[in-house]
C-alpha positions as CSV (number, residue, x, y, z in Angstrom):
1,M,-105.3,-1.7,117.6
2,L,-106.7,-5.0,117.8
3,V,-104.0,-8.0,119.5
4,T,-104.8,-11.3,119.4
5,A,-102.7,-14.7,119.4
6,R,-103.3,-15.0,115.6
7,T,-104.1,-12.3,113.0
8,E,-104.0,-14.6,109.7
9,D,-107.9,-15.1,110.0
10,I,-108.5,-11.4,110.7
11,E,-109.2,-8.8,108.2
12,V,-111.0,-5.2,109.9
13,D,-110.8,-2.1,107.7
14,N,-109.0,0.6,109.7
15,I,-108.1,-0.9,112.2
16,V,-104.2,-2.8,112.7
17,C,-104.1,-6.3,114.2
18,V,-100.9,-6.9,115.9
19,S,-100.4,-10.8,116.9
20,D,-99.2,-12.0,120.5
21,I,-94.8,-11.5,120.5
22,K,-94.4,-14.5,122.2
23,K,-97.1,-17.3,122.1
24,G,-98.9,-19.0,124.6
25,L,-99.0,-16.8,127.1
26,G,-102.6,-15.5,127.6
27,P,-104.1,-12.2,128.0
28,I,-100.8,-11.0,129.7
29,M,-98.8,-11.2,126.4
30,G,-101.4,-9.1,124.4
31,M,-101.8,-6.6,127.2
32,Y,-97.8,-6.2,126.7
33,T,-97.8,-6.8,122.9
34,G,-100.3,-4.3,122.7
35,L,-98.4,-1.8,125.2
36,S,-95.6,-2.3,123.2
37,N,-96.9,-1.3,119.9
38,I,-98.6,2.2,120.6
39,S,-97.4,5.6,121.1
40,N,-99.6,6.5,123.3
41,E,-98.6,6.4,127.2
42,R,-102.0,4.6,128.0
43,V,-103.9,1.5,126.7
44,V,-107.6,0.7,127.2
45,V,-108.1,-3.0,127.2
46,N,-111.3,-4.6,126.5
47,P,-111.8,-7.9,125.0
48,V,-114.5,-9.3,122.8
49,D,-116.5,-11.0,124.5
50,T,-117.5,-8.2,126.9
51,P,-120.2,-6.7,124.5
52,N,-121.9,-4.9,127.3
53,V,-119.2,-2.6,128.7
54,T,-120.1,0.9,127.4
55,E,-118.5,3.7,125.8
56,K,-119.2,5.7,128.5
57,L,-117.8,3.7,131.0
58,L,-114.4,3.3,129.1
59,L,-114.2,7.2,128.4
60,Y,-114.4,7.4,132.1
61,M,-111.9,5.3,132.9
62,V,-109.7,7.2,130.4
63,E,-110.7,10.4,131.9
64,I,-109.4,9.4,135.2
65,S,-106.5,7.5,134.4
66,N,-104.3,10.5,134.8
67,G,-101.8,9.8,137.7
68,Y,-102.4,6.2,137.6
69,D,-100.6,3.0,136.0
70,I,-103.4,1.4,136.1
71,V,-107.7,1.9,136.6
72,M,-109.4,-1.2,137.3
73,P,-112.7,-2.2,138.0
74,R,-113.6,-4.7,140.8
75,R,-117.1,-6.1,140.8
76,G,-117.5,-7.3,144.3
77,N,-114.5,-9.7,145.1
78,N,-113.5,-9.7,141.3
79,L,-111.1,-7.8,139.9
80,E,-111.7,-7.1,135.8
81,P,-107.9,-6.7,134.7
82,L,-108.8,-7.5,131.1
83,I,-111.3,-4.4,131.3
84,S,-108.8,-1.9,132.2
85,V,-107.0,1.2,131.5
86,Y,-103.0,0.2,131.9
87,S,-100.0,2.9,131.6
88,K,-96.8,1.9,129.4
89,N,-95.2,1.9,133.2
90,V,-96.7,-1.7,133.7
91,I,-94.1,-3.1,131.3
92,P,-91.1,-3.4,133.0
93,I,-93.4,-5.3,135.9
94,I,-94.7,-7.5,133.1
95,E,-91.0,-8.2,131.2
96,R,-89.8,-8.7,135.0
97,T,-92.2,-11.3,135.9
98,L,-91.8,-13.0,132.4
99,N,-88.0,-13.1,132.7
100,D,-88.9,-14.9,136.4
101,G,-90.4,-17.4,134.0
102,L,-93.7,-17.1,135.5
103,K,-96.9,-16.7,133.4
104,P,-98.4,-13.9,135.4
105,A,-102.6,-13.1,135.4
106,P,-103.3,-10.1,134.6
107,H,-104.8,-9.0,138.2
108,L,-101.4,-9.6,139.8
109,L,-100.4,-6.5,138.6
110,V,-101.9,-4.3,140.9
111,K,-100.5,-6.1,144.1
112,D,-99.0,-4.2,146.4
113,G,-95.2,-3.9,146.2
114,N,-94.6,-3.6,142.4
115,G,-94.4,0.4,142.5
116,L,-97.3,1.3,140.1
117,K,-100.1,3.5,141.1
118,V,-103.5,1.7,140.9
119,R,-107.0,3.5,141.2
120,I,-109.4,0.8,141.4
121,L,-113.7,1.4,140.8
122,E,-115.8,-0.2,142.8
123,D,-119.5,-1.4,142.4
124,S,-120.8,2.1,143.7
125,E,-119.1,4.0,141.0
126,L,-120.0,1.1,138.3
127,K,-123.6,1.4,138.8
128,N,-123.5,4.9,137.5
129,F,-122.8,2.8,134.1
130,G,-125.2,0.1,134.2
131,N,-125.4,-2.9,136.2
132,P,-121.8,-4.3,137.1
133,E,-123.7,-7.6,136.7
134,I,-124.5,-7.3,132.8
135,L,-121.6,-4.6,132.2
136,F,-119.1,-7.4,132.6
137,Q,-121.0,-10.5,131.2
138,N,-119.0,-12.6,129.2
139,I,-120.6,-13.7,125.7
140,N,-118.4,-16.9,124.8
141,A,-121.3,-18.9,123.2
142,P,-125.3,-18.5,122.0
143,E,-126.1,-20.2,125.6
144,D,-124.6,-16.8,126.8
145,L,-126.2,-14.4,124.6
146,K,-129.6,-16.2,125.6
147,K,-129.2,-15.9,129.5
148,Q,-128.5,-12.0,129.1
149,K,-132.3,-11.3,127.4
């Protein structure tokens, strides 16, 4: 499934494309929309602008996700909430935050006190899948691609 703010310009064979349930709320709404539209218990979130994230890393995150609501990498001090595994248990947390009128950032889902079970992958574990600086590098422009080479 591909979740995006607008699906009208996207046609991909054998991929279901879904528009955000509510516009203008950023990545958290994409996650909410995806979780609300799947029959599985969990979803892998991976943005299109991080092409270096490996299948091996994503499969590992899925494998270790049993018993957790969120599996999220942390590169140095930076959480990577858009390259994570989420269970449907995060839906009520997102809804509560949105109903409070807040526009939550996805990394806030791992804060203490929300009742979710979280597994953080640290640099020492991430290094088994490649250099974390390269794995999580955003490629948004031709200049970004040149820097990578």
